[in-house]
C-alpha positions in Angstrom: 39.9 25.1 53.3 38.4 21.9 51.7 39.5 19.2 54.6 37.0 17.7 56.4 40.1 17.8 60.1 36.8 18.8 62.2 34.7 15.7 61.5 34.1 13.9 64.4 31.6 10.9 64.9 30.6 8.9 67.6 27.9 5.0 66.8 25.7 5.4 70.4 25.4 1.4 72.1 22.0 1.7 70.4 23.4 2.7 66.5 22.5 6.1 66.8 25.4 7.6 64.6 26.3 11.7 64.8 28.6 13.6 63.1 30.0 16.3 64.0 31.4 19.2 61.9 33.2 21.8 63.8 33.1 25.5 62.5 34.8 28.5 64.6 34.5 30.6 61.7 31.1 30.6 61.7 28.2 32.4 63.6 25.2 30.2 63.0 24.3 26.3 63.2 22.7 23.8 61.6 21.9 20.4 62.6 19.9 17.3 60.5 18.1 14.8 61.8 17.6 11.9 59.3 15.4 8.9 59.8 16.2 6.2 57.3 11.9 5.4 56.1 10.8 7.4 53.3 7.7 6.3 51.0 9.6 3.6 50.0 8.5 2.4 52.8 5.1 2.1 52.5 2.3 -0.7 51.1 -0.3 0.8 48.5 -2.8 1.7 50.6 -0.9 3.4 52.2 0.8 5.7 50.1 1.6 9.3 52.0 2.3 7.5 55.4 5.7 8.8 55.8 4.9 12.3 54.8 1.9 12.6 57.2 4.1 11.2 60.0 7.0 14.2 58.7 3.6 16.8 60.3 2.3 14.8 62.9 5.9 15.1 64.5 5.6 18.9 64.8 1.8 18.6 66.5 3.8 18.3 69.6 4.7 15.5 72.6 2.0 14.8 75.4 2.6 17.6 77.1 3.6 20.4 75.0 1.5 21.5 71.9 2.6 22.7 68.4 2.8 26.3 69.6 4.6 25.9 72.4 7.7 23.7 70.8 7.8 26.5 68.3 8.1 29.6 70.1 10.5 27.4 72.5 12.6 27.3 69.3 11.8 31.5 68.3 12.9 32.2 71.4 16.4 30.5 71.0 16.1 32.4 66.9 15.7 28.7 66.2 13.7 27.4 63.1 12.9 24.0 62.4 11.4 22.3 59.0 11.8 19.3 57.5 11.0 16.7 54.1 10.6 13.3 53.3 11.8 11.3 49.8 11.5 8.4 49.0 14.3 7.0 51.5 14.2 9.4 54.8 13.3 11.7 56.1 14.8 14.2 57.5 13.9 16.8 60.0 16.0 20.0 60.2 17.3 22.7 62.3 19.2 26.3 62.3 20.2 28.2 65.3 22.8 30.4 66.1 26.1 28.6 67.0 25.5 30.1 70.8 22.0 28.7 71.1 21.6 25.4 69.0 22.7 22.6 72.0 19.3 24.3 73.2 17.4 24.8 70.5 18.6 20.5 69.9 16.8 19.8 73.0 13.9 20.9 72.1 13.6 19.1 68.0 15.4 16.3 70.2 12.6 16.3 72.8 9.9 16.7 69.3 11.4 14.0 67.8 11.3 11.2 71.0 7.9 12.3 72.3 5.7 12.7 69.4 2.3 11.7 71.1 -0.2 11.6 67.3 -3.0 12.9 68.8 -6.0 12.1 67.8 -7.7 15.3 67.0 -4.9 16.6 65.5 -4.0 13.9 62.5 -8.0 14.9 61.5 -7.0 18.2 62.0 -3.9 17.5 59.7 -5.2 15.3 57.5 -6.8 18.7 56.2 -4.3 20.9 55.7 -2.0 17.9 53.7 -5.6 17.4 51.5 -4.9 20.4 50.6 -1.3 20.5 50.3 -2.5 17.9 47.6 -4.3 19.8 45.9 -2.3 22.4 44.9 0.4 20.2 44.4 -2.1 18.7 41.9 -3.4 22.2 40.7 0.2 22.7 39.6 1.0 21.4 36.1 4.6 21.6 36.3 4.8 20.0 39.9 2.5 17.0 39.3 3.8 16.5 35.8 7.6 15.3 37.7 5.4 13.7 40.9 4.2 11.7 37.6 7.4 12.0 36.2 9.3 10.1 39.1 6.3 7.5 39.4 6.7 6.1 35.5 10.2 6.4 36.1 10.7 4.4 39.3 7.2 2.6 39.7 6.2 2.3 43.1 9.4 3.2 44.8 9.1 7.1 43.4 5.4 6.9 43.4 4.1 9.9 44.5 4.9 11.4 48.2 1.9 13.2 49.4 -0.5 10.1 48.6 -3.9 10.1 46.8 -6.5 11.8 48.2 -8.3 8.3 48.8 -5.0 7.3 50.9 -4.6 10.1 52.3 -7.9 9.9 53.5 -7.2 6.3 54.9 -4.3 7.0 56.5 -5.8 6.8 60.7 -3.0 6.9 64.0 -2.2 3.7 64.1 -0.9 3.4 60.5 1.3 6.7 61.8 1.9 4.8 64.8 2.9 1.7 63.2 4.8 3.5 60.6 7.3 5.5 63.6 7.4 1.9 65.6 9.0 0.6 62.3 11.0 2.9 60.9 11.2 5.8 63.3 14.0 3.8 65.3 17.9 4.5 66.7 19.8 2.2 64.3 17.7 4.2 61.1 19.0 7.9 62.8 21.8 9.8 61.6 22.2 13.7 62.9 24.7 16.0 61.6 25.8 19.5 63.2 27.8 21.3 61.3 28.9 25.0 63.5 30.9 26.5 66.2 30.0 23.2 68.4 31.7 20.4 70.9 31.2 17.6 69.6 30.5 15.9 73.4 28.5 18.7 74.0 26.3 17.1 70.8 26.5 13.5 71.5 25.3 14.6 75.5 22.2 15.9 74.5 21.7 13.6 72.1 22.6 10.7 74.3 20.3 12.0 76.4 16.9 12.1 74.7 17.4 8.8 72.4 20.5 6.6 74.2 17.7 4.7 76.6 15.7 4.0 73.4 16.2 0.3 72.6 13.9 -0.4 69.1 14.8 -2.3 66.3 13.4 -2.0 63.2 11.6 -3.8 60.5 12.9 -5.4 57.7 12.9 -2.3 54.3 9.8 -3.6 52.5 10.5 -4.9 49.0 9.9 -2.3 46.4 9.2 -2.7 42.7 11.5 -0.5 40.4 10.1 -0.1 37.0 9.8 1.9 34.0 7.0 3.4 32.4 7.5 4.7 28.9 4.1 7.1 28.9 2.5 9.3 30.3 -0.2 12.0 29.0 -2.2 14.1 31.4 -4.7 15.9 29.3 -5.2 19.1 30.8 -7.0 22.8 29.7 -3.3 24.9 30.6 -1.8 28.0 28.7 1.4 26.0 28.3 2.5 22.4 27.8 4.4 21.1 29.8 7.2 18.2 28.9 8.9 16.0 30.9 11.4 13.9 29.2 13.2 10.5 32.1 15.7 8.3 32.2 17.3 6.0 34.9 20.5 7.3 35.8 23.4 5.3 38.8 23.1 6.5 41.8 24.8 7.8 44.4 26.7 5.0 45.1 27.8 4.9 41.7 31.9 6.0 40.8 30.6 6.5 37.3 28.7 9.7 38.6 31.4 12.4 38.5 31.4 11.9 34.9 27.4 11.6 35.0 27.3 15.3 36.4 29.8 16.6 33.9 27.6 14.9 31.0 24.5 16.4 32.6 26.1 19.5 32.8 26.6 19.5 29.1 23.2 19.1 28.2 20.5 20.9 30.8 23.0 22.9 32.8 23.4 26.5 33.2 22.4 28.6 30.7 26.0 27.9 28.5 24.3 24.0 28.5 22.8 22.8 24.9 19.5 22.6 25.9 19.6 26.1 26.8 21.0 27.3 24.3 19.6 25.3 22.1 15.9 25.9 22.6 15.8 28.7 24.5 17.9 32.0 22.7 18.0 30.1 19.2 14.8 29.1 18.6 12.4 30.4 20.9 10.5 27.9 22.1 10.5 27.8 25.5 11.4 30.8 28.2 13.3 27.8 30.6 14.5 24.5 30.0 17.1 22.2 32.0 17.8 19.0 33.9 17.6 17.8 36.6 19.4 14.5 39.0 18.3 12.7 41.9 19.8 9.7 43.7 19.5 7.3 46.2 21.2 3.7 46.5 20.5 2.1 44.0 19.6 3.7 41.0 18.8 7.5 40.5 16.9 9.6 37.5 17.4 12.4 35.3 14.9 13.7 33.8 14.6 17.6 31.2 11.9 19.7 32.0 10.0 22.5 29.8 7.3 24.4 28.8 5.6 25.9 25.7 2.9 27.3 23.5 0.6 24.0 23.2 1.2 24.6 19.1 5.1 24.4 19.7 4.8 21.0 22.8 5.7 19.1 19.2 8.6 20.6 17.6 10.0 21.0 21.7 9.8 17.6 21.8 11.8 17.1 18.5 14.1 19.3 20.1 15.0 18.5 22.9 15.2 14.7 21.6 17.5 15.5 18.9 19.5 17.6 21.1 19.6 13.7 23.3 20.1 12.1 20.6 23.3 14.6 19.1 25.3 14.6 23.0 25.7 10.3 23.3 27.5 10.8 20.2 29.7 14.1 19.7 31.3 16.2 23.1 33.8 18.3 22.6 37.3 19.0 24.9 35.8 22.3 25.7 32.5 21.4 26.6 34.1 19.2 29.1 37.0 21.4 30.4 33.4 24.3 30.8 31.5 21.8 32.6 34.3 20.2 35.2 34.7 24.5 36.0 31.1 24.7 37.1 31.2 21.4 39.0 34.3 22.2 40.6 33.0 26.2 41.3 30.2 24.3 43.2 31.6 22.2 45.2 34.0 24.8 46.1 31.2 27.3 47.0 28.4 24.5 48.9 32.1 24.5 51.8 30.8 27.7 52.7 27.4 26.7 53.4 26.4 25.6 56.6 23.6 23.5 55.4 25.4 22.3 52.8 28.1 20.1 55.0 25.6 19.1 57.4 23.8 17.4 54.0 27.1 16.2 53.0 27.8 14.6 56.6 24.6 12.6 55.9 24.5 11.6 52.6 29.1 10.5 53.7 27.3 8.7 56.1 24.2 6.4 54.9 25.8 6.0 51.1 28.9 5.7 51.8 29.6 4.1 55.3 32.4 7.5 55.7 33.2 10.7 55.5 35.1 11.9 51.9 36.9 15.0 51.7 35.7 17.4 49.1 39.1 17.4 47.3 38.0 13.5 46.5 35.5 15.2 44.4 37.7 17.5 43.2 40.1 15.0 42.0 37.6 12.6 41.0 36.1 15.5 38.2 39.7 16.3 37.5 39.4 12.4 36.3 36.7 12.3 34.2 37.7 12.0 30.7 36.0 12.4 27.2 35.2 8.4 27.6 34.0 7.8 30.4 31.3 10.5 29.8 29.8 9.1 25.6 29.9 5.8 27.6 27.3 7.0 30.4 25.7 9.3 27.3 25.3 5.6 25.0 24.1 3.9 28.1 22.1 5.8 30.6 20.4 8.9 27.4 19.3 6.0 25.4 15.5 7.7 24.7 14.3 4.0 23.4 14.2 3.7 27.5 13.6 7.0 28.2 9.9 7.8 29.8 7.7 10.5 28.3 5.5 12.5 30.7 2.8 15.3 29.3 0.3 17.9 30.8 -1.6 19.7 28.3 -4.1 19.9 25.5 -1.8 17.9 23.3 -0.6 14.1 23.4 2.6 13.7 22.4 5.0 10.4 21.7 
């Protein structure tokens, strides 16, 4: 049930890596195109370029506009979307397995021939500025953006950029970024569904195979933590974020860290949820989140409460963080392991999870890992492993505090 024997991998002569997992029991299919080109590749004056380019890819080729491409996909029952991260930009495509090859033709055409029309650039700039304003007006979303920047420095700057940089990005900047990083050696394609590997390779080789461009070296980027940021605004609730630099995706200690963070801020049985929400009634919701990349990770805790309770909420969060560094029970570890095992096994049934795992395995590990490997790693986590990570990573003296609201906190 959890094996990966149906996975096949082809590397085209120009460096594009194509991975497929054939799943005959699924009627749908998912394809992901990952370019190793994210916001961390931007110079400060060009913050927002990677995200702007993601938008522009959908605006059309020299002979097909956005509406034409999207309607062609819709006729196949297919839907395309994308997301920009710090280290990559991923374009995703879902379709019935019976029409996925045709949908791949359209997606590959769009990704290999996008036009960057000058008028379309100006129209999309206004849309991106509206997206920025929408994020800026949401204290939870803006606080999270700021947390990444404060914990990770320039590596974690806001992916959307700033009003000033968005306004300054031009067609030439977008073209230069694409020519530098949207290159064959930076592209991984993962497809999960009932499709023949050879047919998928044929489609992608037809659209991308003749491209001989090489990538520019990834620019150096500063990773540096800042301890404190308060954004003084009038809101009904005070948003509170605490962040820590955490293990990267490739770190062998990550299964133990997953166990630790499940205990602290995972599901409704976690310490933070039981203490803050159920026992003290200080917040409607509270939880932790992990994001990881090649060389670093971030663990964050987020909650919100009435400004009058903000100081107490922060004190209680810190108290729970301090406590878990020295006191983890065997029962909590078993609860966390059960939760993590279940999440893995549920994921195997989802095509999007399978395709994303292919991408991560190829990009981070350079090999396809069987799910059983993760299950064994979880099973082998010891109490000492969890305690050691708690003491090294969850050090409040090395944490970052971001608050959005009326009350400055320390």
